[in-house]
N, C-alpha and C positions, 0 to 999 in steps of 0.2 A: 659432742664434738671434741676433738683433741685439745682445742684451745682452752677448754675449761680445766684441763689438767696442768696447764703450764703455770709455773710459779711467777709471782709478780716480779721477782728479781730478774728472772730470765727474760721476761718481756721487756722490762725497762732497759736491760743491757743490750739486747739483741735486735729489737724491733726497729730502732732508728737507723737510718742509712749510715750515720756517723758513729754508731754505737760499737762497731767492731765485733769481736767474738762475743758469743753469749757468755753470761757469767758462769763461773766454775761452780755451779750448784753441786751439792753432794751427789755422788754417783748413785744411780738407782741400785739399792742393795738387794738384788734378787739374782737368781740364776736361771738361765734358759737350759732346758734339758731336752735332748732328742734321743729317743730310744728306738733303734732300728730292729725290725724283726726279720726272721729268716725269709729269704726270697730275693729276687733281682740279682744285681751284680755288686751288692754292697760288701763292705769290709767284713771279714771273718766268716763269710758264708760257708766256705769249704770246710773250715775247722769246726765251726759251731753248729752247723746244720746238716749233720749226716743223714737226716731223714727228709731233707728237702724243705720246701716252702712251709712256713708256719701254717698250722691248721686254724680253722675258724675258732675252735675252742681255745687254742693257745693265744690267738689274738685277743679274744675276749678276756681271758685270764690275765694276760700281761697288762692290758689296759686297766683292769680293776686293781691289779697289784700296784701299779704306778700311781694311779689316782688316789688310792687309799693310804699311801705312804704319808706319815705325818709331816714330812719335810716338803711335800708337794702341795701347792695352793690351788693349782688348776691343771687339768690334763685333758687332752682330746686325741682321738685316733685320726690319723691322716692316711687316706687311701693312696695308692700309686698314682691315680689320675690327678689328684690335687698336688701331690708331690712334684709331678712332671710340669705343672703349670709354671713353676718358677724358672724353668729353663727356656720357655717359649720366646720371651722377649729380651733375654739377657744380652744377646748380641745386638739386637736392633736398637737398644738404648745406649749404644756406644758409638763414638765417632770414628773408631778404628777403621782404617781403609781396608785391612785384611780380616775384618771381623768374621767370626765363624758362627753359623746358626746352630746353637747347641741343640735345639729341638730336632735337628736332622739326625743326631745319633743318641740322644737321651729321650726315651719315651716311657710311658707308664709301665710297659712290660719289663723295663730294666730296673725298676725301683721296687722296693719292698713296702709293706705297710710300716708305718712308724707312729710313735706317740710323741706329740709335742706337749711339754709340760713346763711349769715354772715352779722354782723352789725358793724357800726362804733364805735370807742372807746367812743365817747361822749354819746352814747345811754345808758339809765338807764335800767338795766335788769328788775327790778320789773315793770316798766312802760310798757316795751315790752310784758312781760308775761300777764299783765292785758289787754292790748289792743288786743293782738292776740287771747286770750281766749274768747273774745267777738264775734269772727268771727263764723258764723253758721257752724256747723259740726266739730269744733275744740274741742278736749277733754283736751289736756295738752300741755303746752309749756315749754321747758327747755332751759335755757340760761347759757352758761359757757364761761369763757375766752378762747381765742385761746391759745393752749398749746405752751410752749416755743419752743418745737422742731418741731412744724408744719412748713413744707416747708424746713426743714433743713436736713432731713434724710429720707431714704426709709424703713429702717429696725431697729428695737429695739431689743437688746439682753441683757436681764437682768441676772446678775449672782446671785448665791446663797448668801443670807445674813445671819444674825444671826440664831443660832439654835432655836430661839423662833418661827420661821416660821414652826410650826408643821403641819399645814394643807396644806402646799404647796409642790411643787416638791422637795424641799431641806430638807424635814423632816428628822431629825436624823443625818444629816451629817455636819451641820454648814456652815459657810461662804466659798465661793470659795477661794482656795489658790492662792497665787501669781503666782505659776506655771500654774495653770489652767487659770487664767486671761490672762497671757502672751500667752498661747497656743491659746486661743480664739482670742486675738488681732492679733496674727500672721496669723491665719487662715483667718480672715476677710481681712487683708491687702494683702493677697496673691490672693484674688479673681480677676478674669479678669476685665480689664477696669480701673485699677488704682483707686479703690474706696477711698473715704475720710472716715476715721474712727475717731470718737470722743469718747474719754474715759471720761465718766462722773463719777466723784468721788461721794461717798456717801454725802459729804458736799455740793456739787453742787446740787445733787438730792434733798436734804432737802431744800435748798434755792428755788429751782424750785417749790417744793410742797407748801411751805409756801407762796410764792408769788402768786400762784394760789388761795389759800384759801383767802388771803387778798383781792384779786380782786373780789371775790364773795361777799364780804361785811362783815360788823361787826357782823352779826348774825351767822357767821361761826366761831367756836372756833378753835384755833390752838392747836392740840394735841401735847403732849410732849413725848409720848411713842411710836412714830412711828419710825421704823428702816429702814435704807436705805442701798442699796448695790451698787456696781459698775455696771454701765450700758454702753454698747457700742451702739452708734448710727452710722449707716452706710449710706453714700450717694453713691448710685450706679450710674455708668455711663450708665448702661443698665439694666433695670428691667425685661428683658426677663428671664424666668426661676426662677422668684422670689419664687414661691411656693416650688420648688425643693430645693432652697437655704435654706429656712426656715426649711424644714425637716432635712437637713444635720446639721444645726446649733444646733438644739435641742438635738442632740445626743452627743454633746461634754460635757465632765465632767465639773461640776460646773455651768452649765447653768440652770437657773431657768425657763425662759420663753422667747420665741421668737415671734415677731409679726410684721406685716407690720405697718408702721407709717402713 
């Protein structure tokens, strides 16, 4: 269970209702790597895939090449069907009144095979991108830092922020009130299995965001006009019925978005 991976400092700082944001533990020093192969409607398909969809042998060879790279600690092939699953509930777990069902226009036939991998901290993102894009059948490689909350929670519940979020689910209503936040926190802590609930303050969310951008490198500018809201991160003892839980959470007042982590 994920709770076994959580540091004592993070638990002590974030589990109590009055504890505020989780402690600023060291960022997980790893990289997420996504290697997209020829096929679907992905980036670079026309320029990099003159022969069309990646063949079975190219898919196998690319998977082996990525997995055997010394910078990679783990890698696995993701088929289009699995890739499409992430779009199925993206809109349903939002409170937005004009939400769009992404699954209505993104399906398995639109997506290529891809390789999900994780790299060591010492790896240089630009070098990995350059090396992996040389592999036959590869169209595009994306590298990003492993997120701060990866491995620390099962569910993310973001509350409404400033009224400037006009195009999101909180349009016209402003930030979630203290009472709404307290109600959501109480609801989460009352779930079966004694879940651990972290309340991430806007200040910690900003630190999280800026740290992420800094790890991407100097070419990424740090915007000053981004607003942040309170977010609850929930570590469940039992993830059975997770989808049902997400549907229930999104109906609570003041909730902007709910998603599995």
